[in-house]
C-alpha positions as CSV (number, residue, x, y, z in Angstrom):
1,T,207.1,61.3,61.7
2,T,205.1,62.0,58.4
3,T,202.7,59.1,59.2
4,T,201.8,60.6,62.9
5,T,201.1,64.0,61.6
6,T,199.1,62.9,58.9
7,T,197.0,60.8,61.6
8,T,196.9,63.9,63.7
9,T,195.2,66.3,60.9
10,T,192.7,63.7,60.0
11,T,191.5,63.2,63.6
12,T,191.7,67.3,63.7
13,T,189.4,67.6,60.6
14,T,186.9,65.2,62.1
15,T,186.8,67.0,65.5
16,T,186.0,70.0,63.6
17,R,183.2,68.7,61.1
18,A,181.6,67.1,64.5
19,T,181.2,70.0,66.0
20,R,180.0,72.2,62.9
21,V,176.3,72.3,63.3
22,P,174.5,73.4,59.9
23,T,173.0,77.0,59.9
24,A,169.3,76.2,60.6
25,S,170.5,74.3,63.7
26,R,172.4,77.2,65.0
27,R,170.0,79.4,64.3
28,R,167.3,77.2,66.5
29,S,169.9,76.7,69.0
30,T,170.3,80.3,69.6
31,A,166.5,80.9,70.0
32,V,166.7,78.3,72.4
33,A,169.3,80.1,74.4
34,L,167.3,83.5,74.2
35,T,164.1,82.0,75.2
36,M,165.7,80.3,78.4
37,R,167.6,83.7,78.9
38,A,164.6,85.6,78.7
39,S,162.4,83.4,81.1
40,T,165.1,83.5,83.5
41,T,164.8,87.3,84.0
42,P,161.8,88.5,86.0
43,N,159.0,90.2,84.1
44,A,160.8,89.3,80.7
45,L,158.9,88.4,77.5
46,A,159.6,85.1,75.5
47,L,160.0,85.1,72.1
48,G,157.2,82.9,71.5
49,D,154.5,85.5,73.0
50,T,151.8,86.6,70.9
51,P,151.5,90.4,70.1
52,R,148.1,90.2,72.3
53,R,150.4,88.5,75.2
54,V,152.9,91.1,74.8
55,A,150.5,93.8,75.2
56,L,148.9,92.4,78.1
57,Q,152.3,91.8,79.8
58,R,153.6,95.2,79.3
59,R,149.9,96.3,80.8
60,R,150.9,94.4,83.9
61,M,154.1,95.6,84.5
62,T,153.7,99.2,84.3
63,T,150.4,99.1,86.2
64,T,152.1,97.4,89.4
65,T,154.1,99.4,91.4
66,A,157.6,98.1,92.9
67,A,156.5,98.0,96.7
68,A,153.3,96.4,95.6
69,P,153.6,92.2,95.3
70,R,153.7,90.9,91.9
71,G,150.4,91.0,90.3
72,V,148.8,93.6,92.7
73,V,147.6,96.9,91.3
74,A,148.2,100.1,93.1
75,A,144.9,101.8,94.3
76,T,145.8,105.3,92.5
77,E,146.5,103.7,89.3
78,V,142.8,102.0,89.9
79,E,141.0,105.3,90.3
80,A,143.0,106.7,87.1
81,E,141.7,104.1,84.7
82,K,138.7,105.3,82.9
83,K,134.9,103.8,82.5
84,E,134.2,103.2,78.9
85,A,130.8,102.2,77.6
86,V,131.1,99.6,74.5
87,C,129.5,98.4,71.5
88,Y,130.2,96.0,69.1
89,L,128.1,95.7,65.7
90,R,128.8,92.1,64.5
91,G,128.6,90.8,60.5
92,V,127.7,94.6,58.8
93,R,127.3,93.8,55.3
94,M,129.8,96.3,54.0
95,S,133.7,96.4,53.9
96,A,135.5,97.8,56.7
97,S,137.5,100.2,54.7
98,K,134.2,102.0,53.7
99,I,133.5,102.1,57.7
100,R,136.9,103.2,58.4
101,R,136.5,106.4,56.9
102,V,133.4,107.5,58.4
103,L,134.9,106.6,61.9
104,D,138.2,108.2,61.3
105,V,135.9,111.4,61.4
106,I,133.9,111.1,64.6
107,R,136.9,109.7,66.5
108,G,137.1,111.9,69.7
109,K,134.1,114.0,68.8
110,S,131.5,114.4,71.9
111,Y,128.3,112.4,71.2
112,E,126.1,115.3,70.0
113,E,128.8,116.6,67.3
114,C,128.5,112.7,66.2
115,L,124.9,112.2,65.7
116,I,124.9,116.0,63.7
117,M,128.1,114.5,61.5
118,L,126.4,111.0,60.8
119,E,123.1,112.7,60.2
120,F,124.5,114.7,56.9
121,M,127.2,112.7,55.9
122,P,126.4,111.0,52.3
123,Y,127.8,107.6,53.1
124,R,126.0,104.3,53.4
125,S,128.3,103.4,56.6
126,C,126.5,106.0,58.5
127,E,123.5,104.3,59.6
128,P,125.2,101.0,61.2
129,I,127.4,103.3,63.2
130,L,124.5,105.6,64.1
131,N,123.0,102.5,65.3
132,A,125.9,101.8,67.3
133,L,126.1,105.1,68.4
134,F,122.8,105.2,70.1
135,S,123.4,101.7,71.5
136,C,126.9,102.7,73.2
137,A,125.2,105.7,74.6
138,S,122.3,104.0,76.3
139,N,124.5,101.5,77.5
140,A,127.1,104.2,79.0
141,K,123.8,105.6,80.7
142,N,121.8,102.9,81.8
143,N,124.5,100.1,82.4
144,M,127.0,102.7,84.0
145,G,125.1,105.8,84.9
146,M,127.2,108.1,82.6
147,N,125.6,111.4,82.0
148,K,125.1,111.4,78.0
149,A,126.1,115.4,77.6
150,K,129.6,114.5,78.6
151,L,129.9,111.5,76.2
152,Y,132.9,111.4,73.6
153,V,133.7,108.7,71.5
154,S,137.1,107.2,73.0
155,E,137.8,104.8,70.5
156,C,136.5,103.5,67.6
157,Y,137.6,101.1,65.0
158,A,135.9,98.4,62.2
159,D,137.7,95.1,61.5
160,G,136.6,92.7,58.5
161,G,134.3,89.8,58.9
162,A,133.3,86.7,57.4
163,T,133.6,87.3,53.3
164,M,130.9,85.3,51.2
165,K,132.1,84.1,48.1
166,R,130.0,84.0,45.0
167,F,130.3,83.6,41.5
168,R,129.8,85.3,38.6
169,P,130.2,84.5,34.8
170,R,132.3,86.8,32.5
171,A,134.2,86.1,29.4
172,Q,133.8,83.1,27.8
173,G,131.4,82.0,30.4
174,R,134.5,81.3,33.2
175,P,133.4,82.1,36.9
176,F,134.5,85.3,38.0
177,S,134.8,85.4,42.4
178,I,132.8,88.1,44.1
179,R,133.6,89.4,47.3
180,K,130.9,90.2,49.4
181,R,132.4,91.6,52.7
182,T,131.5,92.1,55.9
183,A,132.8,94.2,59.0
184,S,132.5,94.1,62.9
185,I,132.6,97.8,64.6
186,T,134.0,98.3,67.5
187,L,132.5,101.6,69.7
188,K,133.9,103.1,73.2
189,M,132.4,106.0,74.2
190,A,133.6,107.5,78.2
191,E,132.7,110.6,79.9
192,R,135.1,113.8,79.9
193,E,136.2,115.6,83.0
194,D,135.6,118.9,83.0
């Protein structure tokens, strides 16, 4: 009897060891199960989606109606979308943070207000922003038929671009890296409804 009990205990131990999965594998299997569960539900987001895909998926979910088939946008919601004129300025030889401090001031302001503000601000970044503003207003007038008097800055932001690396000798002739930063400006203008 004693020998039989020992054998049974040994088999039980082996079975528990065989079923026990390492922690990393457990995490992976849980992630796979969650992904499978998410993909089976309609309009659900998978775990591997990038933030851009998630935003696009959410936008699609909010613009479609329950009555319309999937992917078809309701007519009333298409009319509600604003027309925006866009201007991209790439490779501006300045850091994005210096451009952002000016863009934060003009965001939401009318075209005339922006022109006045940018003309009298003491920052070097005002010049490329002013050029982008002129270009965006021209795009709005010529390409979209908007009225310049009703335009306002609906969206504006600056992102970092390519960084040029240069070296300068410092203490004891050692090279010290200097980063010459560039930025890209995106400016969007829309017409105010009065």
